[in-house]
N, C-alpha and C positions, 0 to 999 in steps of 0.2 A: 190373573192377579197382577202380573208384570204389566199387561196392558192397561189396567186400571190406574196403577200407579204412574204409568207413563202420561196418561190423560191428565191426571191430577197435577203432574209436574208442569205439563204444557199450560194448563190453566192457570197455575200459579205464576209461571213466568210471564204470561200475557198480562195478567192482572197487575203484577209488579211493574211491567213496562208502561202499561197505561197510567198507573199512579205516578210514575216517574215523569212522564210527559205532563200530567196535570200540574205537578209541583214546578216544573220547568217553564210552564206557560208564561208566567209573568217575566222571567228572564229573557225568554225568546222574544216576546213582544217588545220588551225594552230594547233589545239588541236590534231587531229588525226595524223598529221605529226610529232608531239613531241613524239609519241609512236613508230616511225619507224626508221629504219636505213637509211643511204644515198641511198643504192640500192632501197629500197622499196619506198622511197619518189619519186624518179625520175621514177621508173617503172610504178607506179600508177598514174603519173601526167595527163595522157591523157584519164582517164577512171573514171567511178564513184567510183572505188576503192580508189581514192584519199580522199573521204569522209567517208570511212569505216576503222575502227581499224583493224590492223592485227591480225591473229590468235595468240594466246599465244605461240604456238609452233614455230612461225616464228620470235619471238622477242628474240634476244640473251641478256641474262641478266635481262629479265623481262620488263614489260611495263614502269617502272620507271628509266630504265637504263640511258636514256638521261638526266633526271632531276638530277640524282645522279652525272653523269659526269659533268653536268654544274655547279653545286656547288662546285665540286672539281676543276674545271678549274680556276675559278675566284671567287672572294669574293662577290657573289650575295647577301648574307644576309646583309653584310655591306652597299652595294648599296641601298638595299630596305629599311633599317634602316635610312639611310640619306634621301632618298626621303620622308619617312614618317614624320621624324622630320621637314623637309623643307615644305611639304604641310600642316601638322598639325598646324605648327607655323603660317603660313599665314592665315589658316582658322580660328583659335582661336582669334587672334589679329584682323584679318580682319572683322569677325562678329561684334566684339565690336565696332571698329572704323567706319566702314562703316554704321552700323545700327544706331549709334548715329548721325552720319552726316545726314543720311537719315530722321531720325526723326526730327532733327532741321530744315531741309528744308521743311518738311511737315507741321510742326506745328508752328514754330516761325516766327514772322514777324520782319525782320530786314532790314536796307537799302541795297539795291542792291541784295536782295535775288535771284530774277530772273536772274540777271547778273551772279552771282556765279554759279548758276545752269547750265546756259548756258556754262560757262567756263569749268565746270566738264564734261558736256556732250561732248564738242568740243574736250576734250582730247582724246575721243574714236577714233578719226580719225588719231591721231598721231601714226605712226608705232612704236612699242616698240624698235625695232632695231636701230632707229634713235637717242635714247637717251642713249644707252648702253655705249657709250664711255665717255660722261661726268658723267654718273652714276658710271661707274667703277672708274674713277678719284676720285670721292667723296668717294666711299667706300674705295679705297686704302689710301686716305689721313686720313680716320678715323681708319685704321688699322683693317679693317673687311674682308680683303681678306683671303679666305680659313677658314671662320668661318660661322657658322649657322646664326649669326647675319646679315652678309653680304648678305647671300642668302634670308633671310626672310624679313627684314625691308623694302627694297625698294618696295615691292609689297603688303604691308599691305593695303594701301588706293587703292581702285579700283573704278573707275568711274562708271563702269557698275553696281557693287553691290550697290553703293550709289543710283543710279537711281531706281533700283529695290526696295529697301527698301523704298524710298520716295514714290514711286507709291502705294506701299502696305499700308503704314501708312496714306496715304490720304484717304483710304477707312475705316480706323479703327474708331470705334465708340468714339466720343468725350465725350458721356455721361459717359462712364467708367472713363475717366480721370477726369471729373469734380467732380464725386462722391468721387474719391480718394483724390481730393483736399479738398473737404468739411471735410473728415475725417482727415485732417491734414498731409497727405502724401507729401513729397518734390517731386520736378520735377524729380530728380534722382531715387527716390523710385517709382515713377509712371512708369518710363521707365523700370526698372528692375522687379518690382513686378507685373505690369499690362500688359505693352506692350509686353515684351519679352516672357512670358509664352504662350501668346495668339497668337504669330506670328510665330509658328513653320513652317508653309508652306514656307514663304519666307526665313527664316533662313536655311531651308534644301535646298531650291533652290539655294541660293547663296553658301552654302557649297559645293554642287555637282559641280557647274560651277567653283568654285575656285580649288577644288580638281583635276578636270579633266584638267584644264588649266595648273596648275602647276606640277602635276604628270608627264605630257608630256613635261615639259620644257627641252629644250636642250641647247640653246645658252647661256643663262645667267649662268647657272651652269658650263658650259664649260669655260666661261670667269673668272668667280670669284671664283670657286672651282678647281683649277688646281691640288692640291695635291690629291694623290690617296686615302687617307683616307677620303675625302670629296666628292667623286664622288657619284652622285645620280644615280638611276637605268637606266635612259636613256643614260647617259654618259658610265655607265658600260657596257650596251649593245653595244655600238658602238665599244668600245675596244674589247669586247668580239667577236664581228664578224670580226674585223680586224687582230686578232691574228691568223696566220696559225697554224695548218691546221684548215680550216673552216668546222666545222661538222654541217650540216643543221638540222640534228635531235636535236642537243643540242641547236641550235640557236632558233628552234621553241619551245623547252622547256623553254629556258629563256624568250622568248616573251610572252609565256603562264603565266609564274609566274608574269611577269610585268603587265599583263592585269587583273589578278584576283582581286586586290584591287579596281580597278575602277568598276568591275562588282559588287562587294560586297557592295560598298557604294551606288551604284544607286539602287540595289535590296532593301537595307534597307530603303532608303529614297524616293523611287519612288513615293509613295502616297503623301507625302508632297510636292514633286518636281512639280507634276501635279497640286496640288492645288495652289502653289505659282504662277506658270505661269498663272492660270486662274484668279487669283485676282490681278495681276499687270497689269498696263496699261489701267485700266478702267477709270481713271481720269486724267485730264492734271494739 
């Protein structure tokens, strides 16, 4: 019986390892291709060499030649900085606003609470593109075109984030809040001193979701940030690939650079992310 379980465990681990490599193939190919020149990329396309880095002697200018050329060709650093400001602003203000809204829906009893929760959830079915025109008109009237304010403010409130916070706070022990009230702590104090420090999993989950969603944003930054100095990394990559001559090694290098921040934030917050998904959705 133990031998059978051992074999099943080995088969499971081998299968999961193979699936991991399958999902990682595109990333591996992109990273390896960023180290090659045009000829090497297309030469190795139909063989396993596509996933193997070239020998140092085969790379003219060194392994980082494409990365250096990519930064010299366009202002990638400025694009990355704009995206970091854009996504960080949405995350910071979004965590504050959405967590407080989720907490209010989970704890407070007020007229039509269920109705407003339903309205918030219903907004998830509305395609964002359908509101871009009126949203742009509003941003234009406020004078926020080509500003970080115009990029960030429209996306601070997020229905999915509010729902995740609400579900998490439904499971939060009320005894801790009652004890804090007995000690004379205000409702705001309870939230920021008790609730927030003990809710790292859901905050990490929402932060990752918001970061990935808005780091990859293309249409809204394209509409509201037409000035070159305000381009985000996704817009910058599009211009980068459209300006001839197209050097695919440099394109892969730029794509790798754009992917690194997402991998880093997920690597650092992965433990909390899994905990957050586990704890949300257990109550109605």
